[in-house]
C-alpha positions as CSV (number, residue, x, y, z in Angstrom):
1,M,13.2,-7.2,-14.7
2,K,10.4,-4.8,-15.5
3,A,8.9,-2.0,-13.5
4,V,6.2,0.6,-13.8
5,L,7.0,3.8,-11.9
6,Q,4.1,6.1,-11.1
7,R,4.8,9.4,-9.5
8,V,2.2,9.7,-6.7
9,S,0.8,12.2,-4.2
10,R,0.0,9.1,-2.1
11,A,-0.4,5.4,-2.5
12,S,-1.4,2.4,-0.4
13,V,-1.8,-1.4,-0.4
14,S,-4.5,-3.4,1.4
15,V,-4.9,-7.1,1.7
16,G,-8.3,-8.5,2.6
17,G,-9.6,-5.0,3.5
18,Q,-6.7,-4.4,5.9
19,A,-4.1,-1.6,5.2
20,V,-0.7,-3.1,4.8
21,S,1.5,-0.2,3.5
22,A,1.1,3.5,2.6
23,I,3.2,6.3,1.5
24,G,2.9,10.0,0.8
25,R,4.6,11.8,-2.0
26,G,6.9,9.5,-4.0
27,L,6.8,6.5,-6.3
28,L,4.5,3.5,-6.6
29,V,6.7,0.9,-8.3
30,L,5.1,-2.2,-9.7
31,V,7.8,-4.8,-10.1
32,G,7.9,-7.9,-12.4
33,V,10.7,-10.4,-12.2
34,A,11.6,-12.4,-15.3
35,E,13.0,-15.9,-15.5
36,G,16.8,-15.5,-15.2
37,D,16.8,-12.1,-13.5
38,G,19.4,-11.8,-10.8
39,E,21.6,-9.3,-8.9
40,P,22.6,-7.2,-11.9
41,E,19.0,-6.6,-12.9
42,A,17.9,-5.8,-9.4
43,R,20.9,-3.4,-8.9
44,W,20.2,-1.6,-12.2
45,M,16.5,-1.3,-11.5
46,A,17.0,0.0,-7.9
47,E,19.7,2.6,-9.1
48,K,17.5,3.8,-11.9
49,T,14.4,4.0,-9.7
50,A,16.2,6.0,-7.0
51,N,17.8,8.4,-9.4
52,L,15.4,8.9,-12.3
53,R,14.7,12.6,-12.5
54,I,10.9,12.7,-12.7
55,F,10.0,15.1,-9.9
56,E,9.7,18.8,-10.5
57,D,12.2,21.4,-9.2
58,D,11.3,24.9,-8.2
59,A,11.2,25.9,-11.9
60,G,8.7,23.2,-12.7
61,K,11.2,21.1,-14.7
62,M,11.5,17.3,-14.1
63,N,15.0,17.6,-12.6
64,L,14.7,15.8,-9.3
65,S,14.9,12.2,-8.3
66,V,12.7,10.6,-5.6
67,L,15.7,10.9,-3.4
68,E,16.2,14.6,-4.1
69,A,12.5,15.3,-3.7
70,G,12.4,13.6,-0.3
71,G,9.8,11.1,-1.5
72,E,9.1,7.5,-0.5
73,V,8.7,4.3,-2.5
74,L,6.0,1.7,-2.3
75,A,7.2,-1.4,-4.1
76,V,4.5,-3.9,-5.2
77,S,5.3,-7.3,-6.8
78,Q,3.3,-7.8,-10.0
79,F,4.2,-10.8,-12.1
80,T,1.5,-9.8,-14.7
81,L,4.0,-7.2,-16.0
82,L,5.7,-10.2,-17.7
83,A,2.5,-11.2,-19.6
84,D,2.8,-12.1,-23.2
85,A,-0.4,-11.3,-25.0
86,R,0.9,-11.3,-28.6
87,K,-1.0,-14.5,-29.5
88,G,-4.5,-15.5,-28.7
89,R,-6.8,-13.9,-26.1
90,R,-5.3,-15.3,-22.9
91,P,-1.9,-13.9,-21.7
92,G,0.9,-16.3,-21.1
93,F,3.3,-15.9,-18.1
94,S,6.0,-18.4,-19.1
95,G,8.6,-15.5,-19.0
96,A,7.9,-14.7,-15.4
97,A,10.3,-16.1,-12.7
98,A,9.1,-18.9,-10.5
99,P,7.6,-17.6,-7.2
100,E,10.6,-18.4,-5.0
101,A,13.1,-16.7,-7.4
102,A,10.7,-13.8,-8.0
103,E,10.2,-13.2,-4.2
104,A,14.0,-13.2,-3.6
105,M,14.6,-10.6,-6.4
106,Y,11.6,-8.5,-5.4
107,S,13.0,-8.4,-1.8
108,R,16.5,-7.7,-3.1
109,F,15.2,-4.8,-5.2
110,A,13.6,-3.3,-2.1
111,E,16.7,-3.8,-0.1
112,L,18.9,-2.2,-2.8
113,L,16.5,0.8,-2.9
114,K,16.9,1.2,0.8
115,Q,20.7,1.1,0.4
116,Q,20.3,4.0,-2.2
117,G,18.7,6.0,0.6
118,C,15.0,5.6,-0.3
119,P,12.4,5.0,2.4
120,V,10.7,1.9,1.1
121,K,7.5,0.1,2.0
122,Q,6.2,-3.0,0.3
123,G,3.1,-4.9,-0.7
124,V,2.7,-8.6,0.3
125,F,4.2,-11.1,-2.1
126,Q,1.7,-13.5,-3.7
127,E,-1.3,-12.0,-2.1
128,H,-4.4,-10.5,-3.8
129,M,-3.8,-6.8,-3.1
130,Q,-5.9,-3.7,-3.6
131,V,-3.6,-0.8,-4.6
132,S,-4.8,2.7,-4.4
133,L,-3.0,5.7,-5.7
134,V,-3.2,9.3,-6.7
135,N,-1.1,9.6,-9.8
136,D,0.7,13.0,-9.7
137,G,1.0,14.6,-13.2
138,P,0.2,11.9,-14.2
139,V,3.7,10.7,-14.6
140,T,4.1,7.0,-15.5
141,I,7.4,5.4,-16.7
142,V,8.0,1.8,-17.8
143,L,11.5,0.5,-17.2
144,D,13.0,-2.7,-18.6
145,S,16.4,-3.7,-17.2
146,P,19.1,-3.9,-19.9
147,V,19.5,-7.6,-19.3
148,S,16.3,-9.5,-18.5
149,G,16.0,-13.2,-18.6
150,G,19.3,-13.4,-20.5
151,Q,17.9,-11.2,-23.3
152,Q,18.6,-7.6,-24.2
153,G,15.5,-5.5,-23.3
């Protein structure tokens, strides 16, 4: 499982010009599910996302998690995070999970975030989305689960 966490002042998702989800201060999390990802990867990713200390405290140090900062999470599925562009000019996506498995793990990730105490909103799986954000910092972190698709990451 791979995720890109962006600390945001606000973020939103639209589909076909219609607003679907929006958050204020918090994290926009782009989520890619690899072939073979399961419960361990989703749990690790949710725990790491909820508790990673990338929000500033009163002293201006990155010492607070999204939970401690009182932020929200907007989770957006993005299979293109699993692109392999090492060869040729067209990325390959053979490492990405099949849509049914990916949707289940993406939904499970969101549910596990909620269980951690995060207010979570989501994009729409397998839809063409327009994602808007105001990156705060900017702070952008790329996470790879320790076990992804049966490989060490």
